[in-house]
C-alpha positions in Angstrom: 71.2 115.4 75.5 67.5 115.2 76.9 65.6 114.9 80.1 67.8 115.3 83.3 70.9 115.3 81.3 69.7 118.4 79.2 71.4 122.0 79.5 68.2 124.6 78.6 69.5 128.1 78.2 67.3 131.0 76.9 68.1 132.0 73.3 69.5 135.7 73.6 68.6 137.8 70.5 70.6 140.8 71.6 73.7 138.7 71.4 74.7 140.0 67.9 78.7 138.6 68.1 78.7 135.2 68.9 82.4 134.5 69.0 83.2 135.1 72.3 80.4 134.2 73.8 80.3 130.7 71.8 83.5 129.9 72.8 82.3 130.1 76.5 79.2 128.2 75.6 81.4 125.1 73.9 83.9 125.2 76.8 81.1 124.8 79.3 79.2 122.1 77.6 82.8 120.2 77.5 83.3 120.7 81.0 79.3 119.8 81.8 79.9 116.8 79.7 82.6 115.3 81.9 80.6 116.5 84.9 83.1 118.6 86.4 81.8 121.5 88.1 84.9 123.4 89.6 86.5 123.9 86.7 83.8 126.1 85.4 85.5 128.9 87.7 87.7 129.9 84.5 84.7 130.0 82.0 82.5 132.0 84.2 85.1 135.0 84.3 84.6 135.0 80.9 80.9 134.9 80.5 77.9 137.4 80.9 77.0 137.2 84.7 73.5 136.0 84.3 75.0 133.1 81.9 77.4 132.3 84.3 75.4 132.2 87.2 73.0 130.0 85.2 75.8 127.4 84.0 77.1 127.7 87.6 73.7 126.6 88.8 73.4 124.0 86.5 76.5 122.2 86.9 76.1 122.3 90.9 74.1 119.1 90.9 76.9 117.3 88.7 80.1 117.6 90.6 83.2 116.2 89.5 83.2 112.3 90.2 85.4 111.3 92.9 88.7 109.3 91.3 88.8 105.3 92.5 90.9 105.1 95.4 94.4 103.4 94.9 95.3 100.2 97.1 98.9 100.8 98.8 101.3 97.9 99.2 103.3 98.4 102.5 106.4 96.2 103.3 108.6 96.2 106.1 112.1 94.3 105.7 114.1 93.0 109.2 112.6 96.2 110.8 113.1 98.5 107.9 110.3 100.1 106.1 110.9 99.8 102.3 110.4 103.4 100.7 107.4 104.3 99.2 106.9 106.7 96.1 103.5 107.9 95.4 101.5 110.0 93.2 100.5 113.6 95.2 96.9 114.3 96.1 95.7 110.7 95.3 93.1 109.2 97.6 94.5 106.1 98.6 93.5 102.7 101.2 96.0 100.1 102.6 95.4 97.0 100.1 98.4 95.0 101.4 101.0 94.6 104.0 104.1 92.5 103.9 106.3 92.2 107.1 109.2 89.9 107.1 111.9 89.4 109.6 114.8 86.6 109.1 118.1 85.0 111.0 120.8 82.6 109.7 122.1 79.5 111.5 124.5 76.6 110.8 122.5 74.1 112.3 119.3 72.7 112.5 117.3 74.6 115.0 113.9 75.0 113.3 112.6 78.4 113.7 114.4 78.8 117.5 116.7 81.5 116.2 113.5 83.9 115.5 112.7 83.6 119.3 116.3 84.8 120.4 117.1 87.5 117.4 115.8 89.5 114.6 112.6 91.7 114.6 110.2 89.5 116.0 112.0 88.1 118.6 109.5 89.8 121.2 106.4 88.3 119.7 104.9 85.4 121.4 106.4 82.3 119.8 104.2 79.5 122.4 103.0 76.8 120.8 104.8 77.0 117.4 104.8 73.9 115.5 106.0 72.4 112.3 103.1 71.5 109.9 104.6 71.2 106.5 107.5 70.1 104.7 108.7 70.2 100.9 111.5 69.8 98.8 112.3 72.6 96.0 112.9 69.9 93.3 115.1 72.3 91.2 118.9 71.8 92.1 120.5 75.0 93.3 123.2 76.2 90.8 126.0 74.3 93.1 124.4 71.1 93.1 122.4 70.9 96.6 118.7 71.4 97.2 117.0 73.1 99.2 114.2 72.0 101.8 111.2 74.4 103.2 109.9 73.7 106.3 106.7 75.5 107.5 105.8 76.0 110.9 102.4 77.9 112.3 100.1 77.7 115.6 102.4 80.4 117.3 100.5 82.4 119.9 101.3 85.9 117.8 100.1 83.8 114.6 96.9 83.1 116.4 95.5 86.1 118.3 94.0 88.7 116.6 96.0 91.7 116.2 95.4 95.3 114.9 97.9 97.5 112.4 97.9 101.4 112.7 99.2 103.5 109.8 99.4 107.3 110.5 101.2 109.5 108.1 104.0 111.9 109.5 106.2 115.0 108.6 109.9 115.2 108.4 110.2 115.5 112.4 107.6 113.0 112.8 104.5 114.9 113.5 100.9 113.4 112.4 100.0 115.1 109.3 96.9 113.0 109.2 94.3 110.7 110.7 95.4 107.3 112.2 94.0 104.3 110.1 93.3 101.2 112.0 93.6 97.9 110.1 92.2 94.8 112.0 93.9 91.4 110.8 91.7 89.3 113.0 92.4 85.5 113.7 93.7 82.5 112.1 90.5 80.4 112.8 88.0 82.5 112.6 86.6 85.3 109.8 84.8 88.3 111.5 82.9 90.9 109.8 85.3 93.5 111.3 88.4 92.0 109.6 89.8 94.1 107.0 92.0 92.1 104.9 90.6 89.1 103.0 93.6 86.8 102.9 95.5 86.7 106.2 98.6 84.5 106.3 101.1 84.4 109.4 103.7 81.7 109.6 107.6 80.9 110.0 109.8 79.1 107.5 112.9 77.2 107.8 115.2 76.9 104.6 117.7 74.6 104.3 119.9 75.6 101.4 122.6 73.0 101.1 120.8 69.5 101.1 122.6 66.7 99.1 119.2 65.5 97.8 115.7 66.4 98.0 115.7 63.9 100.8 119.1 64.2 102.4 119.9 67.0 104.4 121.8 65.5 107.2 125.3 67.5 106.6 123.4 70.6 105.9 125.0 73.8 107.7 123.1 76.7 105.7 120.0 77.7 107.4 117.5 80.7 107.2 114.9 81.2 109.1 112.1 83.8 108.6 108.9 84.9 109.8 106.2 86.4 107.4 103.2 88.8 107.8 101.2 88.7 104.8 97.8 90.1 104.3 96.2 91.3 101.3 92.8 92.6 99.3 91.1 94.8 101.5 87.4 94.3 102.5 84.6 96.3 101.1 84.8 99.9 103.3 88.3 99.9 103.4 89.3 103.5 105.0 90.3 106.2 102.1 93.2 108.9 103.0 94.7 111.5 101.0 98.4 112.3 102.1 99.0 116.0 102.8 101.7 117.9 101.0 104.1 117.6 103.9 103.9 113.9 104.6 107.3 112.1 104.6 106.5 108.9 106.2 104.1 106.7 107.2 104.5 105.1 110.7 103.3 101.7 111.0 102.3 100.2 114.2 101.6 96.5 115.6 99.6 95.9 118.7 102.0 93.0 119.1 104.8 95.2 119.1 103.6 97.9 120.9 106.7 99.8 121.8 108.4 99.8 118.6 107.4 101.7 115.4 108.2 100.7 112.0 109.0 104.0 109.5 107.8 103.9 105.9 109.3 106.4 104.1 107.2 108.5 101.5 108.3 110.4 98.5 105.0 112.4 96.7 105.7 112.7 93.0 103.6 115.7 91.5 103.7 114.8 87.7 103.6 111.4 86.4 104.0 109.6 83.0 101.0 107.1 83.5 98.1 106.7 85.5 97.1 104.2 88.3 95.3 100.7 87.3 96.3 98.1 85.0 94.4 96.2 82.0 95.2 93.9 79.5 93.7 93.9 75.9 94.0 90.7 73.6 93.6 91.0 70.2 94.0 88.1 67.1 96.2 89.3 64.5 95.4 86.5 62.5 91.9 86.8 61.0 89.4 84.2 60.9 87.3 82.7 57.8 84.3 84.2 56.5 82.1 82.6 58.8 84.4 84.0 61.8 85.8 80.4 62.8 89.4 79.1 62.7 90.3 76.2 60.8 91.7 72.8 62.4 95.7 73.6 62.3 95.7 77.0 61.7 98.5 79.1 63.4 97.2 82.2 65.2 99.2 84.9 66.0 97.8 87.1 69.1 98.9 90.3 70.4 98.4 92.0 73.7 98.8 95.3 75.0 99.0 96.4 78.4 97.5 99.8 79.7 97.1 101.6 82.7 94.0 102.8 84.3 93.2 105.7 81.7 93.7 103.3 78.6 97.6 104.6 77.8 99.9 101.7 76.7 102.4 100.6 78.9 104.7 99.9 76.2 105.3 100.5 72.5 103.3 98.6 70.0 105.3 95.7 69.0 107.3 94.9 71.9 107.7 94.7 75.7 110.8 95.5 77.7 113.7 92.9 78.4 113.7 91.1 81.3 116.5 93.0 82.6 115.1 96.3 82.0 111.9 94.9 84.3 113.7 93.6 87.1 117.1 95.5 87.3 115.9 98.8 85.2 113.9 102.1 85.9 110.9 100.4 84.6 108.8 103.3 85.0 105.8 102.0 83.7 105.5 99.4 86.4 105.5 96.0 84.0 106.3 92.8 85.9 107.9 89.5 84.9 108.6 86.5 87.1 110.2 87.4 90.2 110.7 84.3 92.4 114.6 83.8 91.2 115.1 86.7 93.9 111.8 86.4 96.0 110.9 82.6 95.9 107.2 82.0 96.5 105.3 78.9 97.9 101.8 78.0 97.1 99.8 79.4 100.5 102.7 79.5 102.5 104.9 82.5 100.8 104.2 85.2 98.7 102.6 84.1 95.7 101.0 87.2 95.0 104.7 88.5 94.4 105.4 85.8 91.8 104.1 88.2 89.0 104.4 86.0 86.1 103.1 87.4 82.9 101.7 84.6 81.0 99.4 83.6 78.2 97.4 80.4 77.5 95.0 78.8 75.3 92.8 75.7 76.0 89.8 74.3 74.0 87.4 73.1 73.2 85.4 74.6 76.3 83.3 71.6 76.5 86.4 69.5 77.0 88.0 72.0 79.5 89.6 69.5 82.5 92.6 69.6 84.8 95.4 68.7 82.7 97.8 66.1 84.6 100.5 65.5 82.1 103.8 67.0 83.5 105.8 69.3 81.6 109.4 69.4 82.1 112.1 71.7 82.2 113.9 70.9 78.8 110.4 72.0 77.3 111.0 75.1 79.0 114.4 75.4 77.9 114.2 74.2 74.1 113.6 76.2 70.9 110.2 76.9 71.0 108.6 79.7 72.8 105.1 78.1 73.1 104.7 74.8 75.2 102.2 72.5 74.4 100.7 71.3 77.5 97.4 69.3 76.6 96.4 67.0 73.8 92.9 65.6 73.2 94.7 61.9 72.9 96.3 62.3 76.3 94.6 64.8 78.0 91.3 65.2 76.8 91.6 69.1 76.1 93.9 71.0 73.8 96.0 73.7 75.7 99.5 75.7 75.2 101.4 78.3 77.0 103.7 81.2 76.6 105.7 82.9 79.5 107.0 86.6 78.6 109.8 86.4 78.3 109.3 83.0 76.7 110.6 80.5 78.9 113.6 79.6 77.0 114.9 83.2 77.8 113.3 83.4 81.2 114.8 80.1 82.8 117.4 80.2 80.3 118.5 83.5 81.2 118.8 82.1 85.2 120.8 78.9 84.1 123.0 80.4 81.7 123.4 84.1 82.6 126.7 84.6 80.2 124.3 84.0 77.5 122.5 87.4 77.7 119.2 86.0 77.5 117.8 88.5 79.9 118.6 91.1 77.5 117.4 89.7 74.8 113.9 91.6 73.1 110.6 90.9 74.1 107.6 90.7 71.5 104.1 91.2 72.5 102.9 88.9 69.8 103.1 84.9 69.9 101.5 82.4 68.0 99.4 79.3 68.7 99.3 76.5 66.6 95.7 74.5 66.6 95.9 70.7 66.0 95.1 69.1 62.9 92.5 67.1 64.8 91.0 70.4 66.8 87.3 69.5 68.2 85.1 72.1 67.0 84.0 74.6 70.0 84.8 77.7 71.8 88.5 78.0 72.5 89.7 80.4 75.4 92.8 82.4 75.1 94.1 84.1 78.4 96.8 86.8 79.5 97.4 87.4 82.9 100.0 89.8 84.8 100.7 92.0 87.6 101.7 95.7 87.7 103.7 97.6 90.4 103.3 101.1 90.1 103.9 104.3 92.5 102.9 101.9 95.5 100.2 100.0 94.0 100.3 96.0 93.3 97.6 94.6 91.1 96.7 92.0 88.8 94.7 91.8 85.9 93.6 89.2 83.3 91.9 89.2 80.0 90.1 86.0 78.1 89.1 86.4 74.6 86.9 83.5 72.7 87.8 82.3 69.2 85.3 79.8 67.5 87.2 76.6 66.0 85.5 74.4 63.4 81.9 76.0 64.1 80.4 79.3 64.9 78.5 77.5 67.6 79.4 78.5 71.1 80.3 75.8 73.4 80.5 76.2 77.1 82.8 74.9 80.0 81.1 72.1 82.0 82.4 73.1 85.8 82.3 70.3 88.5 82.8 73.1 91.1 81.0 76.0 92.1 79.9 78.1 95.0 83.1 80.2 95.1 81.2 83.5 96.0 79.8 82.1 99.1 83.1 83.0 100.6 84.9 84.9 98.1 83.0 88.6 98.5 83.1 91.8 100.1 87.1 92.3 98.6 87.7 88.4 98.2 86.4 88.4 94.7 88.2 86.1 92.0 88.1 89.0 90.2 90.4 90.8 92.6 92.3 88.3 94.3 94.7 85.5 92.6 95.2 86.9 88.9 92.0 88.8 89.2 90.4 86.1 87.0 86.8 85.4 87.7 86.8 82.9 84.7 87.6 79.8 86.3 87.4 77.6 82.8 90.3 79.9 81.6 92.9 78.3 84.3 94.0 74.6 83.7 96.1 75.7 80.8 98.8 77.7 82.8 98.0 75.5 85.6 99.4 72.3 84.5 102.0 69.9 86.8 105.7 71.3 86.1 108.6 68.6 86.9 110.1 71.5 89.0 106.6 72.3 90.6 104.5 69.8 90.5 101.6 71.6 92.5 100.8 73.5 89.5 97.5 72.2 88.7 94.7 74.7 90.1 93.0 71.5 91.5 95.9 70.8 93.6 95.9 74.3 94.5 92.5 75.0 95.5 92.4 71.5 97.9 95.7 72.3 99.5 94.9 76.1 100.3 91.3 75.4 101.3 92.5 72.4 103.6 95.4 74.3 105.2 93.1 77.4 105.9 91.7 77.6 109.1 89.2 80.5 107.7 87.7 78.3 105.6 84.7 77.2 107.9 82.8 74.7 106.0 83.7 71.1 107.4 86.7 69.5 105.3 85.0 66.7 104.5 82.0 68.0 102.9 82.8 68.0 99.4 79.7 69.4 98.2 80.7 73.0 99.8 82.4 73.4 96.4 81.7 70.4 94.2 79.0 70.0 92.4 78.3 66.2 91.3 79.7 63.1 92.7 81.5 61.9 89.7 83.9 65.1 90.6 85.0 63.5 93.8 85.7 59.8 92.4 89.2 60.8 90.8 91.6 58.2 92.6 95.4 59.5 92.1 97.7 60.7 95.0 97.6 64.1 93.7 93.7 64.0 94.2 93.7 62.8 97.5 96.9 64.2 99.2 96.5 67.6 98.2 93.7 67.7 101.0 94.3 65.1 103.2 98.0 64.9 105.2 97.9 61.3 105.6 96.7 57.7 104.2 96.2 54.2 106.0 99.2 52.2 106.1 98.3 49.9 103.5 98.0 52.8 101.0 101.6 53.4 102.2 102.6 49.4 101.3 101.0 49.9 97.9 101.5 53.6 96.7 104.5 54.4 99.2 104.9 57.2 101.7 103.7 60.5 101.6 106.8 62.6 100.2 104.8 65.7 99.2 102.4 68.0 100.9 101.2 68.7 97.8 100.6 65.9 95.7 101.7 63.2 97.8 104.6 61.6 96.0 106.1 62.4 92.6 105.4 62.2 89.1 103.4 58.8 89.5 101.0 61.4 92.0 98.9 62.2 88.8 98.0 58.7 87.5 94.9 57.3 88.1 95.1 54.8 91.1 92.4 52.4 90.4 88.9 52.9 89.2 87.4 50.9 91.9 88.1 52.6 94.8 86.7 55.7 96.3 83.4 55.9 94.8 82.3 57.8 97.4 83.7 60.2 99.7 82.6 60.0 103.6 80.7 63.1 104.6 80.9 64.5 101.4 77.3 65.3 101.2 77.1 64.1 97.6 
């Protein structure tokens, strides 16, 4: 130690037997090195008074650092609070609220049933309108199809409102202060908003359509209303639950005469810590110059850890799908959950999809959106790794793998009798570089989510490998300025997959035959076009795009992921709009023509 960090104690020549004092001294140094002053009490009781006082004074200026607060995810389902288990003595803040109210119907009434019954029936529903419609391209188990209709603009969705959270004991008496959470207005971001993401809407599910376009004979409807707010902004209120807290009382200003009760159990001892991180390691060694040759098969290994660095799984294996979804799953590892809690880009609970997944994409200087469609046949085939992009077809090489591998993950849903969800899952996988791999830097990413004792948190990790050359290459991104809006709790390192490396997105986000809106460019356009809280002019492409060339892609997906209509002449030539995300079907990613849309009116480019 040196300078202000040094602890200087005069030597004591009268001390002839160093054993006892030396032990005290070493123990104290260890505590001071950790910055912990309150733990000196036990040491001081063993030390001479003058030394104990000196050590106590020295430590007083170096108190223990306060542990980082943990963001809690609160949920209410049809008026009932979902029980919450947390670690006793932990400091928290509210990071996520999910409320859901549902009714069923046998006739097509839109979402009028929610006005008459269910937990949200007393909300002001005036002004509700149908905003978007999209079928689920994957058939149901009985051969029927599902249609989704999305409703917005009800008064309760538009006006500002406030939630309050108060800890209470078993008799409903307050055990701590009331925390106010301002969720703001739909069409305006304000400085007093407590969450970066705010999405309130209603959805009608028609579950027995004859085809993706024919729901005339349908009789199986579900209507749901959703409140989704998450990603607390800077300055979120911190709190600690007293030992006698047994529940959180949640109130909403739009339902002033009704309380939600979320049962709370506090756990004294936990096997793991809060937090989540992902490590990625290449097990296949590179050549002497640190590079890999084209055609090399490279095996990687991931390690999922808690915030203290403790492994969440034994080295070499991950839990099976059934162990994660239906078992105890104490570490909180998550796998794809949309079989049981369907997700929809922008409109429904995409944060709860929780896919654990990896990708490779490169070389960096070639990174671009992938437009080749990946079909379910590839997911169910014998290969654990799917090739998403090739240099010849897509201008960039990319592969991905899900955990469990897609043939087990989706195969288990389609063929439950085969036990694929019980299959062991490895924490290693192998990417094979193409023989014609272009030299440069390749990016390998793993992203996932952990749910542990009330905390629902994403993490990602990207590592780089050099292929064919030790010279580092960079992605040439044509969009940027994200931090203009994504700040104070909305940083890209926090939202989505907690990944602020935008070059490491396109490999996972390819169009899937059953989910055409997969590409990140489609999703980014769709979300920002639909969000009223994105306050830049929608036609001003320069708010995000950096070059004129980057707005000249002419395809249905490029245009109709943002626009909601196009001229009659385009309908006659290219067909009607069938998808709110990409405009049409599989043809939506094909270049319409190189002669059109050389400029974009009002683009600023």
